[in-house]
C-alpha positions in Angstrom: 0.6 14.2 48.3 2.6 12.8 45.3 1.8 9.8 43.4 4.7 7.8 43.0 3.4 5.9 40.1 2.0 6.1 36.6 -1.5 4.7 36.1 -4.4 4.5 33.7 -8.2 5.9 35.3 -9.8 3.3 36.8 -13.1 1.4 34.7 -15.5 2.4 37.7 -18.6 0.3 37.6 -22.0 2.6 35.7 -20.7 6.1 35.5 -19.6 6.0 39.5 -17.4 8.3 41.3 -17.7 7.4 44.6 -17.0 4.3 47.0 -16.6 2.7 49.9 -13.3 0.9 50.2 -12.6 -2.2 52.6 -9.9 -1.9 54.0 -8.0 -5.0 56.0 -4.4 -3.3 56.4 -2.5 -0.5 55.2 0.8 -2.4 53.0 -2.7 -4.5 51.0 -4.7 -0.8 51.1 -2.0 1.4 49.8 -1.8 0.8 45.8 -5.4 1.0 45.9 -5.7 4.0 47.7 -2.7 5.7 45.6 -4.5 4.0 42.5 -7.8 5.6 43.4 -6.4 9.4 44.3 -4.5 9.4 41.4 -7.5 9.1 39.2 -9.9 11.3 41.3 -12.4 8.9 42.9 -14.3 10.3 45.8 -13.3 7.6 48.2 -14.0 6.4 52.3 -12.2 4.0 54.0 -14.6 1.1 56.1 -11.9 -0.5 58.4 -14.0 -3.7 59.9 -11.6 -6.5 60.7 -13.3 -8.2 64.0 -11.2 -11.5 62.3 -7.3 -9.8 63.7 -6.1 -11.5 66.7 -4.8 -10.5 69.3 -6.1 -6.6 70.3 -2.1 -5.5 70.2 -2.0 -7.1 66.4 -5.2 -5.1 65.7 -4.4 -2.2 67.0 -1.1 -2.1 65.0 -2.5 -2.9 61.4 -5.3 -0.2 62.5 -3.0 2.8 63.3 -1.1 2.3 60.3 -3.6 2.0 57.8 -5.1 5.3 60.0 -1.7 7.0 59.5 -1.7 6.7 55.7 -5.2 7.9 55.2 -4.5 10.9 56.9 -1.7 11.6 54.2 -4.3 11.4 51.7 -7.2 13.6 53.6 -9.5 10.2 53.4 -12.1 10.0 55.4 -11.6 6.4 57.5 -14.1 4.4 59.9 -13.0 3.1 62.6 -16.0 0.7 63.0 -16.5 -1.9 66.0 -14.4 -4.5 66.8 -16.5 -7.1 66.9 -14.4 -10.1 68.3 -17.0 -12.1 70.2 -19.1 -12.4 66.8 -16.8 -12.9 64.5 -15.7 -16.2 67.0 -19.3 -17.1 67.7 -19.6 -17.4 63.7 -16.0 -19.3 63.6 -17.3 -22.0 65.9 -17.0 -25.1 64.4 -14.6 -24.1 62.0 -11.2 -24.0 64.0 -9.4 -26.3 62.1 -10.5 -25.5 58.7 -7.4 -24.8 56.5 -7.0 -21.4 55.1 -8.9 -20.3 52.1 -11.7 -22.8 53.2 -14.8 -22.3 54.5 -13.7 -20.1 57.6 -12.1 -17.7 55.7 -15.5 -17.5 53.3 -17.5 -16.9 56.1 -14.9 -14.0 57.4 -15.0 -12.1 54.1 -18.5 -12.6 54.1 -19.1 -10.7 57.6 -16.6 -8.0 56.7 -18.4 -7.5 53.3 -21.6 -7.7 55.2 -21.0 -5.3 57.1 -19.7 -2.8 54.8 -22.6 -3.1 52.2 -24.6 -2.3 55.2 -22.6 0.8 55.9 -22.6 1.4 52.2 -26.5 1.0 51.5 -26.9 3.3 54.9 -24.7 6.3 54.1 -25.6 6.8 50.4 -22.4 4.9 48.8 -23.0 3.1 45.1 -20.2 0.8 45.4 -18.4 -1.0 47.4 -14.7 -2.8 47.2 -11.5 -4.2 49.0 -8.0 -4.3 49.2 -8.3 -8.2 50.3 -7.9 -9.4 46.7 -4.6 -7.5 46.1 -2.6 -10.2 48.3 -1.1 -13.4 46.1 -2.2 -15.2 49.6 -5.5 -15.1 48.9 -8.5 -17.1 46.7 -9.2 -13.4 44.4 -12.4 -15.7 43.6 -13.6 -16.5 47.0 -13.0 -12.7 47.9 -15.1 -11.7 44.8 -17.8 -14.1 45.7 -18.4 -13.0 48.8 -18.4 -9.0 47.9 -20.8 -9.5 45.2 -23.0 -12.2 47.8 -23.3 -9.0 49.9 -24.0 -6.0 47.6 -26.5 -7.9 46.0 -28.8 -7.7 49.6 -28.9 -4.1 48.8 -31.0 -2.5 45.2 -28.7 -1.0 43.3 -25.4 -1.3 45.7 -22.5 -2.5 43.4 -19.4 -4.8 44.5 -16.1 -3.7 42.2 -14.6 -6.5 41.5 -11.6 -4.8 40.2 -8.1 -6.9 39.8 -6.1 -4.4 42.1 -3.1 -7.7 41.1 -2.8 -6.8 37.2 -0.8 -4.1 35.9 1.8 -4.0 38.6 -0.1 -3.7 41.5 0.9 -6.4 43.8 4.9 -4.7 43.0 3.7 -1.3 43.4 2.0 -2.6 47.1 5.5 -3.8 48.2 7.2 -0.9 46.6 4.4 1.5 48.1 4.7 -0.4 51.9 8.7 -0.3 52.0 8.5 3.5 51.1 6.5 4.3 53.9 8.1 1.5 56.3 4.5 0.0 57.0 4.1 -2.9 60.0 4.9 -6.2 58.6 2.3 -8.6 59.5 3.2 -12.5 58.9 0.0 -13.8 59.4 -3.3 -13.7 58.2 -5.1 -12.5 60.8 -6.8 -14.4 62.8 -6.1 -16.9 66.0 -6.1 -19.5 64.1 -3.9 -18.5 61.5 -1.9 -17.4 64.1 -2.1 -20.9 65.9 -1.1 -22.7 62.7 1.3 -20.5 61.4 3.5 -20.6 64.6 2.6 -24.3 64.3 4.7 -24.5 61.2 7.2 -22.1 62.0 7.9 -25.1 65.2 7.8 -27.8 63.0 10.5 -26.1 60.8 12.6 -24.9 63.6 12.0 -21.4 62.8 11.4 -18.9 65.8 7.5 -18.3 66.5 6.1 -14.4 65.2 6.5 -11.7 67.5 4.3 -8.8 67.2 4.8 -5.5 66.5 8.8 -6.0 65.7 8.9 -6.5 61.7 8.3 -3.5 59.1 8.6 -3.0 55.7 11.9 -1.8 54.5 13.8 -3.7 57.1 17.0 -5.5 56.3 15.5 -8.9 56.5 12.0 -8.1 55.6 11.0 -10.2 52.6 8.5 -9.1 50.4 
């Protein structure tokens, strides 16, 4: 596959060249994948996102990620949806704001499973596409990733800033080029609820699943 952008070699920790990439969706992981591919890093995608609700949205996001991974020939690990476990862990946090303790729990849960898989399958490094989004708190994500990796001797969480050097802009360019599905809320049931509440309050229509794609005339970055 042709790599669309000029990139400098990525500074992998401790000289490693094998990474398990936790991916939250195709738009966020597109730039991360192309950057690692261009540098020659051996990586596998780990898709574990039990927060995504409802099932239709989960399948849309997962299938877009699979489609893009297949273009690279990159191994894709489709982990268990595990939705009931996520709701159990979120109990009592239903009304927490975005970037609050519910999000910390959610990142912890996803990184814990990523770190376990890495430990069991010989990956020395884990990282995630979560931090490339400007809507996320990068420090919150990195703290969760480092905490999960610390459970296993020798496992490293790579806290590379995927936003820098134009990464966030390339993420949007790749998404438009590939016409990825454009999700309109973070992913969980409470994010969908709050996003729709804000839309109703401002007189906007509620979110419709599966209808908006990057590159559409009305799509916004």
